[in-house]
C-alpha positions in Angstrom: 33.8 14.7 54.6 30.4 12.9 54.2 28.2 12.1 51.2 24.9 14.0 51.6 23.0 13.3 48.4 23.1 11.3 45.1 21.0 12.4 42.1 20.2 10.3 39.0 19.1 11.4 35.6 17.9 9.3 32.6 19.0 11.1 29.4 18.2 10.2 25.8 21.2 9.1 23.7 21.5 8.2 20.0 20.9 4.4 20.6 19.4 4.3 24.1 19.2 6.2 27.4 22.3 7.3 29.4 22.0 6.9 33.2 23.9 9.9 34.8 24.8 10.3 38.5 26.0 13.1 40.7 27.3 12.8 44.2 27.2 15.7 46.7 29.1 16.2 50.0 28.9 18.3 53.1 32.1 20.2 52.1 30.7 21.2 48.7 32.7 18.8 46.5 30.8 16.8 43.9 31.5 13.9 41.5 29.8 12.7 38.4 29.4 9.3 36.9 27.5 7.2 34.4 25.8 3.8 34.9 24.4 3.3 31.3 23.1 -0.1 30.2 20.4 -1.3 27.9 17.7 -2.4 27.3 15.8 -1.8 30.5 17.5 1.5 31.4 14.7 2.4 33.9 15.8 -0.7 35.9 19.3 0.7 36.0 18.0 4.1 37.0 16.1 2.6 39.9 19.2 0.6 41.0 21.4 3.7 40.8 18.9 5.6 43.0 18.8 2.8 45.6 22.6 2.3 45.6 23.0 6.1 46.0 20.8 6.0 49.1 23.1 3.3 50.6 26.2 5.5 50.5 24.7 8.6 52.2 26.9 9.4 55.2 30.0 7.6 54.0 33.4 9.2 53.4 33.7 9.5 49.6 37.5 9.3 49.7 37.3 5.7 50.7 36.6 4.6 47.2 37.8 0.9 47.4 36.0 0.4 50.7 32.7 1.7 49.2 33.1 -0.5 46.1 33.7 -3.6 48.2 30.9 -2.8 50.7 28.4 -2.3 47.8 29.6 -5.4 46.0 29.2 -7.6 49.1 25.9 -6.0 50.2 24.3 -6.3 46.8 25.7 -9.7 45.9 22.5 -11.2 47.4 20.5 -9.9 44.4 23.3 -11.0 42.0 26.8 -9.7 41.3 26.0 -8.6 37.8 23.3 -6.7 35.9 21.6 -3.6 37.2 23.2 -3.6 40.6 26.7 -3.7 39.1 25.8 -0.9 36.7 24.8 1.2 39.7 28.1 0.3 41.5 30.0 1.2 38.3 28.4 4.7 38.1 28.9 5.3 41.8 32.6 4.3 41.5 33.1 6.6 38.6 31.5 9.5 40.4 33.6 8.8 43.6 36.8 8.7 41.6 35.9 12.0 39.9 35.1 13.5 43.2 38.4 12.3 44.7 40.3 13.7 41.8 38.6 17.1 42.3 39.4 17.1 46.0 43.1 16.3 45.4 43.3 18.5 42.3 44.5 15.8 39.9 43.1 14.0 36.9 41.6 10.5 37.4 44.4 8.9 35.5 46.8 10.1 38.3 44.7 8.2 40.9 44.9 5.1 38.7 48.7 5.1 38.7 49.7 7.9 36.3 49.6 8.2 32.5 51.4 6.1 29.9 49.6 8.4 27.4 47.1 11.2 27.4 46.0 11.0 23.7 43.9 7.8 23.5 43.6 6.0 20.1 40.0 5.4 19.2 38.1 3.1 16.9 34.8 4.2 15.4 31.4 2.6 15.9 28.0 3.7 14.9 29.5 5.3 11.8 27.0 3.4 9.5 23.8 5.2 10.5 23.0 6.4 6.9 21.9 4.5 3.9 21.1 0.8 3.8 22.7 -2.5 4.7 24.6 -2.8 1.4 28.2 -2.7 0.2 28.0 0.7 -1.5 26.5 2.6 1.4 28.8 1.0 4.0 31.9 1.7 1.9 30.9 5.4 1.5 30.5 5.9 5.2 33.7 3.9 6.0 35.7 6.4 3.9 34.4 9.2 6.1 35.8 7.5 9.2 39.2 7.2 7.6 39.1 10.8 6.4 38.4 11.9 10.0 41.7 10.3 11.1 40.5 7.2 12.9 42.8 4.2 12.9 40.0 1.6 13.2 36.3 0.9 12.9 33.8 -1.7 13.9 30.5 -3.0 12.6 28.2 -6.1 12.6 27.8 -7.2 9.0 25.2 -9.7 10.1 22.9 -7.3 12.1 19.3 -7.1 10.8 20.2 -9.1 7.7 17.4 -11.6 7.8 15.0 -9.1 9.5 15.4 -6.5 6.8 14.9 -9.0 4.1 11.6 -10.4 5.4 12.6 -13.2 7.7 12.2 -13.6 11.5 15.2 -12.1 13.4 15.8 -15.4 15.3 16.8 -17.1 12.0 19.9 -14.8 12.1 21.4 -17.7 14.1 21.8 -19.7 10.9 22.4 -17.5 7.9 21.5 -18.8 4.5 24.3 -18.9 1.9 22.8 -15.7 0.3 23.0 -13.8 3.6 26.5 -15.1 4.3 27.6 -13.8 1.0 25.9 -10.5 1.7 27.7 -10.1 5.0 31.0 -11.0 3.2 30.4 -8.5 0.5 29.6 -5.7 2.9 32.8 -6.5 4.9 35.0 -6.6 1.8 33.6 -3.3 0.6 34.6 -1.7 3.9 38.1 -3.2 3.8 38.5 -2.0 0.2 37.3 1.5 1.2 39.6 1.9 4.2 42.6 0.1 2.9 45.0 -2.3 4.7 46.3 0.3 7.1 43.2 0.5 9.3 41.9 -1.9 11.9 38.6 -3.5 11.1 36.7 -5.2 13.9 33.8 -7.5 13.3 31.0 -7.7 15.8 28.6 -10.7 16.0 26.6 -9.9 19.2 26.7 -13.7 19.8 23.8 -14.0 17.4 25.3 -16.7 15.2 25.1 -20.4 15.9 28.3 -22.3 16.4 28.6 -23.6 12.8 27.7 -20.3 11.2 30.1 -18.4 13.5 33.0 -20.6 12.5 32.1 -20.5 8.8 31.9 -16.7 8.7 35.2 -16.3 10.7 36.9 -18.5 8.0 35.4 -16.4 5.2 36.3 -13.1 6.8 39.8 -14.1 7.8 41.2 -13.3 4.4 40.1 -9.7 4.8 42.5 -9.3 7.7 40.0 -8.6 10.4 41.4 -7.2 13.6 39.2 -9.2 15.9 36.0 -11.4 15.8 33.8 -10.1 18.7 31.6 -12.3 20.9 31.4 -15.4 18.7 29.4 -16.9 21.6 27.7 -15.4 24.6 29.3 -14.9 28.1 27.6 -17.8 29.8 30.3 -20.5 29.4 34.1 -20.3 29.0 34.0 -23.9 27.8 31.7 -23.0 24.8 34.2 -20.1 24.0 37.0 -22.7 24.1 35.2 -24.9 21.7 35.0 -21.9 19.3 38.6 -21.0 19.9 39.7 -24.6 19.1 37.8 -24.6 15.8 38.5 -21.0 14.7 41.0 -20.0 12.1 44.2 -19.3 14.0 44.6 -16.0 12.1 41.4 -14.7 13.8 41.7 -13.0 17.1 38.8 -13.2 19.6 37.6 -10.2 21.6 34.9 -10.5 24.4 34.0 -8.7 27.5 31.1 -6.3 27.1 28.9 -8.7 29.1 31.6 -9.9 31.5 31.3 -8.2 34.8 34.2 -7.6 37.2 37.5 -9.4 37.5 35.7 -12.6 38.6 33.9 -12.7 35.3 37.0 -12.7 33.1 39.1 -15.1 35.3 38.3 -18.3 33.4 38.6 -16.8 29.9 42.1 -15.5 30.8 43.2 -18.7 32.6 42.1 -20.8 29.6 43.8 -18.3 27.2 40.7 -18.0 25.1 40.9 -14.4 24.0 43.4 -11.9 22.6 41.6 -8.7 23.7 39.1 -8.0 26.5 36.5 -5.2 26.1 34.9 -4.5 29.5 32.3 -1.8 29.6 33.1 0.8 32.3 29.4 1.4 33.1 28.8 -2.3 33.6 32.0 -4.0 34.7 32.4 -2.2 38.1 33.6 1.3 37.1 37.1 2.7 36.5 38.5 1.1 39.6 37.4 -2.4 38.5 38.3 -1.9 34.9 41.9 -1.0 36.0 42.0 -4.3 38.0 40.7 -6.2 35.0 43.3 -4.7 32.8 46.1 -5.7 35.3 44.8 -9.2 35.3 44.8 -9.3 31.5 48.3 -8.0 31.4 49.5 -11.1 33.3 48.2 -13.1 30.3 49.5 -10.8 27.6 45.9 -9.8 26.7 45.1 -6.3 25.5 42.4 -3.9 26.7 40.0 -2.2 24.3 37.0 -0.9 26.3 33.5 -1.3 25.0 31.9 2.2 25.0 28.6 2.9 23.0 27.5 5.1 25.9 27.4 8.7 27.0 30.2 11.3 27.5 31.2 10.4 31.0 31.7 6.7 30.1 33.9 7.9 27.2 36.0 10.1 29.4 36.3 7.6 32.3 37.3 4.8 29.9 40.0 7.1 28.5 41.4 7.7 31.9 41.8 4.0 32.5 43.3 3.5 29.0 45.8 6.3 29.9 46.9 4.3 32.9 47.6 0.8 31.6 50.4 -0.6 29.5 48.3 -3.2 27.7 45.9 -0.8 26.0 44.9 -1.2 22.4 42.0 1.0 21.3 38.9 2.6 22.8 35.5 2.5 21.2 33.9 5.8 20.2 30.5 6.6 18.8 31.3 8.3 15.5 27.7 9.6 15.2 25.8 10.7 18.2 23.1 13.1 19.5 24.1 16.8 19.2 23.8 17.3 23.0 26.5 14.7 23.8 29.0 17.6 24.4 26.3 19.9 25.9 25.4 17.7 28.9 29.0 18.3 30.1 30.6 21.7 30.7 33.7 21.0 28.6 33.3 19.1 25.3 35.2 15.9 24.6 38.3 16.8 22.5 38.9 14.4 19.6 41.9 15.1 17.3 42.7 12.9 14.3 41.0 9.8 15.9 42.5 10.4 19.3 40.7 11.5 22.5 42.8 14.2 24.1 42.7 14.1 27.9 42.9 17.4 29.8 44.8 18.0 33.1 41.6 19.2 34.8 40.8 17.4 38.1 38.8 14.3 38.1 37.2 13.4 34.8 37.6 17.1 33.9 34.0 17.9 33.5 30.7 18.5 35.4 27.2 17.7 34.3 24.9 20.4 33.0 21.6 19.7 34.7 19.3 21.9 32.6 20.6 20.3 29.3 20.0 16.7 30.7 16.5 17.7 31.8 15.8 19.1 28.3 16.5 15.6 26.9 14.8 13.1 29.2 15.2 9.4 28.5 12.6 7.5 26.6 10.8 5.3 29.2 8.4 3.2 27.1 9.6 -0.2 26.0 10.8 -0.3 22.4 12.0 -3.1 20.1 15.8 -3.4 20.6 18.1 -4.4 17.7 21.7 -5.2 17.8 23.8 -2.9 15.7 
């Protein structure tokens, strides 16, 4: 069997564009994948098209060989960023194709299932109302009513910007804005009760002192994790935070850590409690599985980052099904109405769990006419972290 063609679509999502991929073969088998990243999704789209051209003529069943070849070939332009997003989407599509050839779900190719109902936590549940305690609490209650066991939000996002100051000053919140972030977080905790996980995102937008101060303030609210208190550039900087942080506060990082090589130091230095690789960035399902296995050796949990499209959601769930050290998977609580229309079988969510089917591969195919009816937005827009 040989790969004959690779097609790429840019599709509008609720926050940003999804980059969708489909691989075709000379025996009629196809596989679908997703390479979403942002901002700059047209760059990822171009990378996916180029990487797709590089695999024409190869045997699609040699998934690890193709991953390694692409990683080594493209390492000259950098092992991360757009090139790794393209590799991630190709790997996902190849695994889907292989599952369809063999007639088994992707989780069987990854070692078999520990579970097929995947606990989710909600993100993007706060799209209505304003950045205030009352509106956040009202929306948080809806997440609990839907049966989700956890939710995540950034109580610092937009705070200074919305109240008339430059966004860059978010790095050092005034006492007023620190209190506002605390009040919003406490309102959410009061709304959902003590039996739900509550994850706090910072997007690495706080300076060192502010990040530590806010972690101390929020620790009393029993936060499940404190996400990205610093950026991915230096494990030593993360260690400095870890050394100063309230020991009750768990750290989660990984959405900007690419491949197993990118998480090696943070695991060796025992800096995190949970890793959250993004399947459309980190190297695809094959690499996420390898990262999860590495993390298992350090007693670190896996909770995939996933503010992306439906293929990313399904592929992440297949990896989560196959590893023992899984915690929760991120899920977009509010999304565009065509999320389940661009695939031929809708994602099944039951009481805050994603239910995996036994259909081969990822269990779905892309619906081209629906994707083409919702083309991605190509002009540059201001990007905010929420």
